[in-house]
matplotlib code that plots the C-alpha trace (Angstrom):
import matplotlib.pyplot as plt

x = [-18.2, -21.6, -21.4, -23.0, -20.7, -18.4, -19.1, -19.7, -22.9, -23.9, -25.9, -29.6, -30.6, -28.2, -29.5, -27.3, -28.3, -24.9, -24.1, -21.9, -19.0, -19.3, -19.4, -16.2, -14.6, -15.4, -14.0, -10.8, -10.5, -11.0, -8.2, -5.8, -4.5, -3.7, -1.7, 0.2, 0.9, 2.2, 4.6, 5.7, 6.5, 7.8, 9.1, 9.7, 8.9, 5.3, 5.0, 6.3, 4.0, 1.0, 2.0, 2.7, -0.7, -2.4, -0.6, -1.4, -4.9, -5.6, -3.7, -6.5, -9.2, -7.1, -6.4, -10.1, -10.9, -8.1, -9.6, -12.9, -11.1, -11.4, -8.9, -7.2, -9.3, -12.4, -11.4, -13.8, -13.0, -13.9, -10.8, -8.5, -10.4, -9.9, -6.2, -5.6, -7.6, -5.6, -2.3, -3.2, -4.0, -0.5, 2.2, 5.0, 7.8, 5.6, 7.6, 6.6, 5.9, 3.5, 1.8, 1.5, 0.0, -2.5, -3.5, -4.1, -6.1, -8.2, -9.0, -10.2, -12.3, -13.9, -14.5, -14.7, -16.8, -19.4, -22.5, -21.7, -23.0, -21.7, -18.2, -19.4, -20.3, -16.9, -15.2, -12.5, -9.9, -10.2, -9.9, -6.8, -5.1, -5.8, -4.5, -1.3, -0.8, -1.1, 0.7, 3.7, 4.4, 2.6, 5.0, 2.0, 2.4, 5.9, 6.7, 9.3, 9.3, 8.9, 11.8, 13.1, 11.7, 14.1, 16.8, 18.8, 16.5, 13.5, 14.6, 15.3, 12.4, 13.2, 12.2, 14.9, 15.8, 14.6, 11.1, 8.8, 5.8, 3.8, 2.4, -0.4, 2.1, 4.4, 1.5, 0.4, 4.0, 4.8, 6.7, 4.0, 2.5, 3.5, 2.0, -1.3, -2.5, -2.7, -4.7, -1.6, -0.4, -2.8, -0.8, 2.4, 0.9, 0.1, 3.4, 5.2, 3.2, 4.6, 2.5, 2.8, 0.6, 0.4, -3.2, -2.9, -0.7, -3.2, -6.4, -7.3, -7.1, -9.0, -11.8, -11.9, -12.1, -14.8, -16.9, -16.5, -17.8, -20.7, -21.7, -21.4, -23.5, -20.7, -20.3, -22.6, -22.1, -24.2, -21.4, -19.0, -21.4, -21.6, -17.8, -17.2, -19.8, -18.4, -14.8, -15.7, -17.9, -15.3, -12.5, -14.6, -15.4, -11.8, -10.0, -12.5, -10.4, -7.5, -9.6, -11.2, -7.9, -6.6, -9.9, -9.8, -6.1, -7.0, -9.9, -7.9, -4.8, -6.9, -8.9, -6.2, -2.9, -4.0, -5.8, -9.1, -10.1, -9.1, -11.0, -14.0, -14.2, -13.3, -13.4, -16.1, -18.4, -17.9, -21.0, -19.4, -20.7, -23.3, -26.6, -29.8, -31.3, -29.9, -30.0, -28.3, -25.5, -25.0, -24.8, -22.4, -20.1, -20.4, -19.4, -16.3, -15.3, -15.7, -13.9, -11.0, -10.4, -10.8, -8.5, -5.8, -6.0, -5.5, -2.9, -0.4, -1.7, -1.1, -3.4, -6.3, -8.5, -8.6, -9.4, -12.0, -13.8, -13.5, -15.2, -17.8, -18.8, -19.3, -22.3, -24.0, -26.5, -27.4, -27.9, -30.1, -32.3, -32.6, -33.6, -35.5, -38.9, -39.3, -36.6, -35.0, -33.5, -31.2]
y = [49.1, 47.7, 43.9, 43.5, 46.0, 43.2, 41.0, 37.6, 37.1, 34.2, 31.7, 32.5, 28.9, 28.1, 29.8, 30.9, 33.1, 34.9, 37.9, 37.6, 39.2, 36.8, 33.8, 34.8, 35.6, 32.1, 30.6, 32.6, 31.5, 27.9, 28.0, 29.7, 26.6, 25.0, 28.1, 27.9, 24.2, 25.0, 27.5, 24.9, 22.3, 24.5, 27.5, 31.0, 29.7, 29.0, 32.2, 34.2, 32.4, 33.2, 36.9, 37.2, 35.7, 38.1, 41.2, 40.6, 39.5, 42.6, 45.1, 45.7, 46.0, 48.4, 50.5, 50.6, 51.7, 54.3, 55.9, 56.3, 57.7, 54.5, 52.8, 49.4, 48.5, 48.7, 45.6, 42.8, 39.5, 37.9, 39.2, 37.8, 34.5, 34.0, 35.0, 32.4, 29.7, 30.3, 30.1, 26.8, 25.2, 26.1, 23.4, 23.7, 25.5, 27.4, 30.4, 33.9, 35.2, 32.3, 33.2, 36.9, 36.1, 33.7, 36.1, 38.9, 36.6, 35.4, 38.9, 39.8, 36.7, 37.1, 40.8, 42.1, 42.8, 43.3, 43.1, 39.9, 36.6, 34.7, 34.7, 33.2, 29.7, 28.0, 28.1, 30.8, 28.9, 26.0, 28.2, 30.0, 26.7, 25.3, 28.5, 28.3, 24.6, 25.2, 28.5, 27.5, 24.2, 22.0, 23.2, 23.0, 19.3, 19.4, 20.3, 20.4, 18.2, 19.4, 21.1, 20.4, 22.9, 25.8, 24.3, 26.4, 25.2, 26.2, 29.8, 29.7, 31.6, 30.1, 26.7, 24.0, 22.3, 18.9, 18.4, 15.4, 14.7, 13.7, 10.7, 9.8, 10.1, 7.6, 5.2, 5.1, 4.8, 1.7, 2.8, 1.4, -1.3, -4.1, -2.8, -1.5, -5.1, -6.2, -5.1, -4.2, -2.2, 0.6, 1.7, 1.4, 3.6, 6.4, 6.1, 6.8, 10.0, 13.5, 16.6, 18.3, 21.4, 23.8, 22.7, 19.0, 18.7, 17.3, 15.3, 15.9, 19.7, 19.7, 17.6, 19.8, 23.0, 21.6, 20.4, 23.9, 25.5, 23.1, 23.8, 27.6, 27.2, 28.8, 26.0, 23.8, 20.1, 18.6, 18.6, 17.0, 14.0, 13.7, 14.0, 11.0, 8.9, 9.9, 9.1, 5.7, 4.7, 5.7, 4.0, 0.8, 0.8, 1.6, -0.8, -3.6, -6.0, -5.8, -6.9, -5.3, -4.5, -2.6, -0.7, 0.4, 1.4, 3.6, 5.2, 6.0, 7.2, 9.4, 10.8, 11.5, 11.8, 14.5, 17.8, 16.0, 16.3, 20.0, 20.8, 18.8, 20.7, 24.2, 24.8, 22.5, 23.6, 27.3, 29.4, 30.9, 28.4, 25.9, 24.4, 25.6, 22.3, 20.1, 17.0, 18.9, 20.0, 16.3, 15.3, 18.2, 16.8, 13.3, 14.5, 16.2, 13.0, 10.8, 13.1, 13.4, 9.6, 9.3, 12.3, 11.1, 7.7, 8.8, 11.5, 9.1, 10.0, 13.7, 15.6, 16.8, 18.4, 21.8, 20.4, 18.1, 21.0, 23.4, 20.8, 19.9, 23.5, 24.1, 21.7, 23.8, 25.5, 22.1, 20.7, 23.7, 23.0, 19.3, 19.9, 23.1, 21.8, 20.2, 19.0, 20.4, 23.9, 23.9]
z = [-4.6, -5.4, -5.1, -8.5, -10.2, -11.4, -14.4, -12.8, -10.8, -8.6, -10.6, -10.2, -9.8, -6.9, -3.8, -0.9, 2.1, 1.8, -0.3, -3.4, -1.5, 1.5, -0.9, -2.5, 0.8, 2.1, -1.0, -0.6, 3.0, 2.0, -0.5, 1.8, 3.6, 0.2, -0.7, 2.5, 2.0, -1.5, -0.1, 2.5, -0.2, -2.9, -1.0, -2.5, -6.0, -5.0, -3.1, -6.1, -8.4, -6.3, -5.9, -9.7, -10.5, -8.0, -9.3, -13.0, -12.2, -10.1, -12.3, -15.0, -12.3, -10.3, -13.4, -14.2, -10.6, -10.6, -13.6, -11.7, -8.7, -6.6, -4.3, -4.2, -1.2, -3.5, -5.4, -4.6, -3.0, -6.3, -8.0, -5.2, -5.3, -9.1, -8.7, -6.0, -7.8, -11.0, -9.1, -7.5, -10.9, -12.2, -12.4, -9.9, -11.8, -14.3, -15.7, -14.6, -18.0, -18.5, -15.2, -16.1, -19.5, -18.0, -15.2, -17.6, -19.9, -17.0, -15.9, -19.4, -19.6, -16.2, -16.0, -19.6, -21.6, -18.8, -21.0, -22.9, -21.7, -24.7, -23.2, -20.0, -21.2, -21.0, -17.6, -17.6, -15.6, -18.0, -21.0, -19.7, -18.8, -22.2, -23.8, -21.8, -22.6, -26.3, -26.5, -24.4, -26.2, -23.6, -20.8, -18.5, -18.4, -16.9, -13.3, -10.6, -7.6, -4.0, -2.3, 1.2, 3.7, 4.4, 2.2, -0.3, -3.1, -1.0, -1.1, -4.9, -6.6, -10.0, -11.5, -11.7, -14.9, -13.6, -14.9, -14.8, -16.9, -13.9, -12.1, -14.6, -17.5, -15.8, -15.2, -18.8, -20.0, -18.2, -15.0, -12.7, -15.1, -12.7, -9.5, -10.9, -11.7, -8.0, -5.1, -3.1, -6.0, -5.4, -2.3, -4.4, -7.0, -4.7, -2.8, -6.1, -6.6, -6.1, -6.5, -9.8, -9.3, -6.4, -5.7, -5.6, -2.5, 0.0, -0.5, 3.1, 2.8, -0.5, 1.1, 4.2, 2.2, 0.0, 3.0, 4.5, 1.4, 1.2, 4.8, 4.2, 1.0, -1.1, -3.7, -5.7, -4.9, -7.8, -10.4, -8.0, -7.6, -11.4, -11.7, -9.4, -11.2, -14.6, -13.8, -12.2, -15.2, -17.8, -16.0, -15.7, -19.4, -20.6, -18.3, -17.6, -19.6, -17.1, -14.1, -11.1, -9.3, -12.3, -12.7, -9.0, -9.4, -12.4, -10.6, -7.5, -9.3, -11.7, -8.8, -6.2, -8.1, -10.5, -10.6, -11.0, -7.3, -7.2, -10.4, -9.2, -5.9, -6.8, -10.6, -11.9, -9.0, -9.7, -10.4, -13.4, -16.0, -14.8, -16.1, -14.5, -13.3, -10.6, -12.8, -15.6, -13.3, -12.2, -15.9, -16.5, -13.8, -15.2, -18.6, -17.1, -15.2, -18.2, -20.5, -18.0, -18.0, -21.8, -22.7, -20.2, -21.6, -25.2, -24.3, -22.6, -19.2, -19.2, -16.9, -19.0, -16.3, -18.1, -21.5, -20.1, -18.3, -21.3, -23.5, -20.9, -20.2, -23.9, -23.6, -20.9, -23.3, -24.7, -21.2, -20.3, -23.4, -22.7, -19.0, -19.6, -18.3, -14.9, -12.6, -9.5, -9.7, -6.7]

ax = plt.figure().add_subplot(projection="3d")
ax.plot(x, y, z, "-o")
ax.set_aspect("equal")
plt.show()
């Protein structure tokens, strides 16, 4: 298949010596260790979620290829990448019908209609996540805890009935109000954290995968820089009245005990929707980081990564207009 046959093209202002297919293959390889770690922590449930997302993400593309006499092997790496990326953004314990609906919606957003640029402004992963959260009565905010490796629960492919609202929710509803006010409380905050999504299991793996993609020139680092600055600035403004230690605790807990880091490294930095100029992309990331803290603060600490990115990416045309003359393009 021609590598430009699919709908999404590499951003023309972000240059890479690699082909489109090679870029998406490297992205797929970078996310693979995170998928394996998700299976280790959540067992057959995580594996089934990833396979379900892949099946329904690939199904429309395979059907379209089949009508043209093509084979399954002709499906591009891009399809597999978006399937795995979507699966890793899911909460642990998401129902299979929710995963199927989200994967089908994601395929339609990313690959159809091929001639329309209007649908490519808002990030598709963010749009689908928001759609699922609103459609399924906010069930995307509730998740199962990790399962003991090779235990009976580990082999159970179905979610358990024990759900948690997540670490950030507990912080903003008083469970960790005592420890977050002291310097030593930061370690206490993170020790009380458990992963809620398949993609937030290891800060080390996320950082290593992101560095790998940066070195391979397969990802844009400008929005990530802005996201860190935006998150820190918003946390400082919102929580400055509680003192320095509380501000640092909020920054660390929002950055490392939520989907913020995963979104900043792999979803925000995607080529799908991004401003043209380097400075505009930094501001785009800063807008995402600031909105993440603000929305989490006013929604009782629920993880609002998807909503923050959906809102931020809707400003991409405006940012392009503001920075249309001058500035660095890559």
